[in-house]
C-alpha positions in Angstrom: -75.4 -7.6 27.9 -76.4 -4.1 26.7 -73.2 -3.4 24.7 -73.4 -6.6 22.7 -76.8 -5.5 21.4 -74.8 -3.1 19.3 -71.6 -4.9 18.5 -70.7 -4.6 14.9 -68.7 -7.2 13.0 -67.3 -5.8 9.8 -65.8 -7.5 6.8 -63.9 -5.9 4.0 -66.1 -7.5 1.4 -69.0 -5.5 2.7 -67.2 -2.2 3.4 -63.9 -0.7 2.5 -63.7 1.7 5.4 -65.2 2.0 8.8 -66.0 5.6 9.9 -65.8 5.9 13.7 -67.5 9.3 14.0 -67.6 12.8 12.7 -64.6 14.0 14.7 -62.7 10.8 14.6 -60.1 9.0 12.6 -61.0 6.4 10.0 -59.9 2.8 10.1 -58.8 2.2 6.6 -59.0 -0.9 4.4 -60.2 -3.8 6.4 -58.7 -6.4 4.1 -60.4 -9.8 4.5 -60.2 -10.2 8.2 -63.1 -10.0 10.6 -63.0 -7.2 13.1 -65.0 -6.7 16.2 -65.9 -3.5 18.0 -65.6 -3.9 21.8 -66.3 -1.4 24.6 -63.5 0.4 26.3 -62.2 -1.8 29.0 -61.9 -0.7 32.6 -59.0 -1.7 35.0 -59.6 -0.8 38.6 -56.1 -1.8 39.7 -53.0 -0.3 38.1 -49.8 1.4 39.2 -48.7 4.3 36.9 -45.9 5.3 39.3 -46.2 9.1 39.0 -45.4 11.2 40.9 -42.2 9.8 42.3 -41.1 6.8 40.3 -41.1 8.0 36.7 -38.2 5.7 35.9 -40.6 2.8 36.2 -43.7 4.3 34.5 -45.3 7.6 33.8 -48.9 8.8 33.4 -48.2 9.2 29.7 -46.5 5.8 29.1 -49.0 4.0 31.3 -52.1 5.5 29.7 -50.7 4.8 26.2 -50.0 1.2 27.2 -53.6 1.0 28.5 -54.9 2.3 25.2 -52.9 -0.3 23.3 -54.6 -2.9 25.5 -58.1 -1.6 24.7 -58.5 0.2 28.1 -60.1 3.6 28.3 -60.5 3.9 32.1 -58.1 2.9 34.9 -57.9 3.4 38.6 -54.4 4.2 39.9 -53.1 3.0 43.3 -51.7 5.6 45.8 -48.3 4.0 46.6 -46.5 7.0 45.0 -43.9 9.5 46.2 -45.4 11.4 47.9 -48.1 8.8 48.8 -51.6 10.0 47.9 -52.7 10.5 51.5 -53.8 14.2 51.5 -55.2 16.7 49.0 -51.9 18.3 48.4 -50.3 15.1 47.3 -53.4 14.2 45.3 -53.1 17.5 43.5 -49.7 16.6 42.2 -51.1 13.4 40.5 -54.1 15.2 39.2 -51.9 17.8 37.5 -50.0 15.0 35.7 -53.2 13.3 34.7 -54.6 16.5 33.3 -51.5 17.1 31.3 -50.4 13.7 30.1 -53.2 11.1 30.2 -54.9 9.9 27.0 -57.6 8.0 28.8 -59.8 8.3 31.9 -57.6 7.9 35.0 -59.3 7.8 38.5 -56.8 8.0 41.5 -57.2 6.2 44.7 -56.3 7.7 48.0 -54.6 5.8 50.8 -56.6 4.5 53.7 -53.8 5.4 56.2 -51.2 8.1 56.4 -48.1 7.0 54.5 -49.8 3.6 54.2 -48.4 2.7 57.6 -51.7 1.4 59.1 -51.4 3.7 62.1 -53.6 6.7 61.4 -56.5 7.2 59.0 -56.2 9.8 56.3 -58.6 12.8 56.2 -61.2 10.9 54.2 -63.7 13.8 54.3 -61.4 16.1 52.3 -60.2 13.4 49.9 -63.5 11.6 49.2 -64.9 14.0 46.5 -61.8 13.7 44.4 -60.9 10.0 44.5 -62.5 6.8 43.3 -62.0 4.9 46.6 -59.6 4.3 49.4 -56.9 1.6 49.4 -53.6 0.8 51.0 -52.7 -1.5 48.2 -49.4 -3.2 48.8 -50.1 -3.2 52.5 -52.8 -5.1 54.5 -54.4 -3.1 57.3 -53.1 -5.2 60.3 -55.3 -4.1 63.1 -59.1 -4.8 63.2 -59.8 -1.5 65.0 -58.2 0.5 62.2 -60.0 -1.3 59.5 -63.4 -1.0 61.3 -62.9 2.7 61.7 -61.9 3.1 58.0 -65.0 1.2 57.0 -67.3 3.2 59.2 -66.0 6.5 57.8 -66.0 5.3 54.2 -69.6 4.1 54.7 -70.6 7.6 55.9 -69.0 9.2 52.9 -70.5 6.8 50.4 -67.0 5.5 49.4 -65.6 2.0 49.0 -62.7 0.4 50.9 -60.5 -1.5 48.5 -58.2 -3.9 50.3 -55.0 -5.6 49.8 -55.5 -8.6 52.2 -52.2 -9.7 53.7 -51.5 -10.8 57.3 -47.9 -9.8 57.9 -47.5 -12.2 60.8 -47.8 -15.1 58.4 -45.3 -13.9 55.8 -42.0 -15.0 57.4 -39.9 -13.4 54.6 -41.6 -15.3 51.9 -41.6 -14.2 48.3 -43.3 -17.0 46.2 -46.1 -19.4 47.1 -45.5 -21.8 49.9 -45.9 -24.9 47.8 -44.1 -27.6 45.9 -41.9 -25.2 43.8 -40.7 -23.3 46.9 -39.8 -26.6 48.7 -38.1 -28.1 45.7 -36.0 -25.0 45.0 -35.2 -23.9 48.5 -37.3 -20.7 48.4 -39.2 -19.1 51.3 -42.9 -19.3 50.7 -46.0 -17.1 51.3 -48.8 -19.2 52.7 -52.3 -19.0 51.3 -53.6 -18.2 54.8 -51.8 -14.8 54.8 -54.4 -13.7 52.3 -57.6 -15.6 53.3 -57.3 -14.9 57.0 -57.5 -11.1 56.4 -60.3 -11.6 53.8 -62.3 -13.5 56.5 -61.8 -10.7 59.0 -62.7 -7.9 56.6 -65.8 -9.7 55.4 -67.1 -9.8 58.9 -66.3 -6.1 59.4 -68.0 -5.2 56.1 -71.1 -7.1 57.3 -71.1 -5.3 60.6 -70.5 -1.8 59.2 -72.4 -2.0 55.9 -69.4 -0.6 54.1 -69.0 -1.2 50.4 -65.9 -3.4 50.3 -63.7 -4.6 47.4 -60.9 -7.2 47.6 -57.8 -6.8 45.4 -56.1 -9.6 43.4 -57.7 -12.6 44.9 -55.4 -15.6 44.5 -56.5 -18.5 46.8 -59.4 -20.9 46.6 -60.1 -20.2 50.3 -60.7 -16.5 49.6 -63.1 -17.4 46.8 -65.1 -19.7 49.1 -65.2 -17.0 51.8 -66.4 -14.3 49.4 -69.0 -16.7 47.9 -70.4 -17.3 51.4 -70.4 -13.6 52.3 -72.3 -12.7 49.1 -74.9 -15.2 49.9 -75.2 -13.6 53.4 -75.8 -10.2 51.8 -72.4 -8.5 52.4 -71.7 -5.6 50.1 -68.6 -7.1 48.7 -66.9 -7.4 45.3 -63.5 -8.8 44.2 -61.1 -9.0 41.4 -58.5 -11.4 40.2 -55.8 -11.0 37.6 -55.0 -12.7 34.3 -51.8 -14.3 35.7 -53.7 -16.1 38.5 -56.2 -17.5 36.0 -53.7 -18.7 33.5 -50.6 -19.6 35.5 -49.7 -21.4 38.7 -46.6 -22.4 40.6 -45.8 -25.1 38.1 -45.1 -22.3 35.6 -42.5 -20.6 37.8 -39.0 -20.0 36.5 -35.9 -18.6 38.3 -36.6 -15.1 36.9 -37.9 -11.9 38.4 -40.7 -11.6 35.8 -42.5 -14.4 37.7 -42.5 -12.6 41.0 -45.6 -10.7 42.0 -47.7 -10.2 45.2 -49.7 -12.2 45.9 -47.7 -15.0 44.2 -48.7 -17.6 41.6 -50.5 -20.2 43.7 -51.1 -23.9 43.4 -53.1 -25.5 40.5 -56.1 -26.1 42.8 -56.1 -22.3 43.6 -56.2 -21.5 39.9 -59.1 -23.9 39.5 -60.9 -22.3 42.4 -60.5 -18.9 40.7 -62.0 -20.1 37.4 -64.9 -21.7 39.3 -65.4 -18.3 41.0 -65.5 -16.6 37.6 -68.1 -19.0 36.3 -70.4 -18.8 39.3 -70.1 -15.0 39.7 -68.2 -14.9 42.9 -65.4 -13.1 41.2 -66.8 -9.8 39.8 -64.1 -8.6 37.5 -60.6 -9.1 36.2 -58.0 -6.4 36.9 -54.3 -6.5 35.8 -52.5 -5.1 38.8 -50.2 -3.6 36.2 -47.1 -2.9 38.3 -44.0 -1.8 36.3 -40.5 -1.8 37.6 -37.1 -1.0 36.0 -35.1 -3.7 34.2 -32.6 -3.7 37.0 -35.2 -4.1 39.7 -36.6 -7.2 37.9 -33.2 -8.8 37.1 -32.4 -10.1 40.6 -34.2 -13.5 40.5 -37.2 -14.7 42.4 -35.8 -13.8 45.9 -34.5 -10.3 45.3 -36.4 -8.8 42.4 -39.2 -6.3 43.2 -42.7 -7.6 43.4 -44.9 -6.8 40.3 -45.4 -7.4 36.6 -46.9 -5.5 33.7 -50.1 -6.7 32.1 -52.4 -4.0 30.7 -51.2 -4.5 27.1 -51.6 -8.3 27.1 -54.7 -8.9 29.3 -57.3 -9.3 26.6 -55.3 -11.4 24.1 -54.2 -13.7 26.9 -57.7 -14.1 28.4 -59.4 -14.4 25.0 -56.9 -17.1 24.0 -56.8 -18.9 27.3 -60.4 -18.7 28.4 -62.6 -17.9 25.4 -61.0 -19.9 22.6 -60.8 -22.9 25.0 -64.5 -22.7 25.7 -64.2 -21.8 29.4 -65.9 -18.4 29.0 -67.9 -16.7 26.2 -66.6 -13.5 24.7 -69.7 -11.8 26.2 -68.8 -13.0 29.7 -65.2 -11.9 29.3 -66.2 -8.4 28.3 -68.6 -8.3 31.3 -65.5 -9.0 33.5 -63.3 -6.4 31.8 -65.8 -3.6 31.3 -69.4 -3.9 32.4 -68.9 -5.1 36.0 -66.0 -2.9 37.0 -67.6 0.2 35.6 -70.9 -0.6 37.3 -69.3 -1.3 40.7 -67.0 1.7 40.6 -69.5 4.0 38.9 -67.3 4.8 35.9 -69.3 5.6 32.8 -68.3 4.3 29.4 -69.6 7.0 27.2 -68.8 6.3 23.5 -65.4 4.7 24.3 -64.5 1.5 22.4 -61.7 -0.5 20.7 -61.5 -2.4 17.5 -59.9 -5.8 17.5 -58.7 -8.3 14.9 -59.7 -11.5 16.8 -58.2 -13.7 14.0 -54.7 -12.2 14.4 -52.3 -14.7 15.9 -48.9 -13.5 17.2 -46.4 -14.0 20.0 -46.2 -11.6 22.9 -43.0 -9.5 22.4 -42.2 -7.2 25.4 -40.0 -5.1 23.1 -43.2 -3.8 21.5 -44.7 -2.6 24.8 -45.6 1.0 25.2 -45.1 0.6 29.0 -41.6 1.5 30.2 -41.4 -2.0 31.8 -41.0 -5.3 30.1 -41.4 -7.7 33.0 -44.1 -10.2 32.0 -44.2 -14.0 32.6 -46.0 -14.3 29.2 -43.2 -13.3 26.9 -43.3 -15.4 23.7 -46.8 -16.7 24.5 -48.8 -17.4 21.3 -52.1 -15.5 21.5 -55.1 -14.4 19.4 -56.5 -10.9 19.3 -54.8 -7.7 18.3 -56.0 -4.3 19.2 -56.1 -2.2 16.0 -57.6 1.0 17.4 -58.8 2.5 20.7 -61.1 5.4 20.9 -61.6 7.6 23.9 -64.1 10.5 23.9 -64.3 10.4 20.1 -60.5 10.5 19.6 -58.3 7.6 18.4 -55.8 7.3 21.2 -54.2 4.2 19.8 -53.9 2.9 16.2 -52.1 0.1 14.6 -52.0 -0.6 10.9 -53.0 -4.2 10.2 -49.9 -5.2 8.2 -50.8 -8.9 8.4 -54.4 -8.5 7.1 
C-alpha cells in the first residue's frame, strides 16, 4: 500500500518532539510509547443531521467527532430537513459545511424527490455539487425507478449508492428475524429483505453499466451475490460497518443502543461478512454514524429510533477486534478505512493524517464523545488505540494530550 511506504513509527528515546509541518502544531513529548502515523480515514456513510435535526447532531459536532476518530473526509446522507433533493436544499447544507466543518464533507443528493421513490430528482443540476445519489434509509421499491436512476447516473458519470430494503418483507420488524427475536417476542426483519433488493440492483447495474455501491451490507447472502457480480464484471462496490463485523444477535440487549437498520444479524452472517473482507468482496468499512437524542434512544428495542453512533470508536474497535486478533493486518484495515473508499469515491487525501498510540488501552466511555449522541452498543468495551492528533490540510483539528504515556 502506497501510504505505508512512508509510515513513521516514533519513539521518545529517539526524538523528543515530532514536528508535523511548517504551519502546524507540534506533538510534544512522546514519552516512552510507540506512536504511528496513519492516513486520514474516509467514511462514505454518515448522518450529520443538519439542516433540520441539530438537536441530534450538527455539522460542527459531527465533524469534530470524526476528527477525534481519525477521519478527515466523510460523505453525508441526504435525509435532512429539507431533504437534499434540489440545489436550493443542497445550498443550505453547503453553507453550514463552509461555516462549521473542520474536515472534508461531501454531501449526497437524494435519488428521488423527498426520498419517496416516486419521482427522480433533477440529477443534472445536482450532479456537479454532490458526491453521489442515495435514498439511504429507503430502498427504491420499483425496478423501473431504479433502472431510470441508474441510466441517468451513468450518463452523468455519477454513482448510485443504495440502501437495499424490500418493504414488502419488513412486516413491522425492528431487529433480526432470528433466535433472539423469537425468544423475546420481538418482530423480526428477515435477511431476504436486504438480499432480494441487492440481487435486483446487481442485475440492473449489469444491464445499465452504472457505477453502483451498496450501503451497510449485513447478510451472508448479500456478500455471496456481490461476489458473484464482481466476478461477472459488474461495476459494484459495497461497505459494511464495524457493528456487523464485531457483533451479532447474540449480543443484543433490551436497549435502544442495540437498534440499527439493518439490524445485527446471525453469527453466520457476521462470519460471512468477515470472509467477504478477507477475499475482497467487501470494499470498505463505513460507520453509518447515525446520532439521535437520548430520549429517542431510550424507548427499548421496539420503539427507539434506528441508528447508533460510531465514528469516534471505529478504528479502536476494529484494530482491537480484527487486527490484534490476527484476522486482518493493520495495512489491510487502513486499506478498508482509507485507500479503497477514497479511490472508489474519488476523494483525494492530500497531506491529511492522524497520530495514534496503538499501545493505549482504555474502555469506551460515551460521556467522552464529541458527538451529541451517546448511543453505542460498545459502551465499556476494552479497546486498544487512541487518537492523539488529527491533521487536515496542515491544521491540527483534534489533539489529545497523552496523560497515560
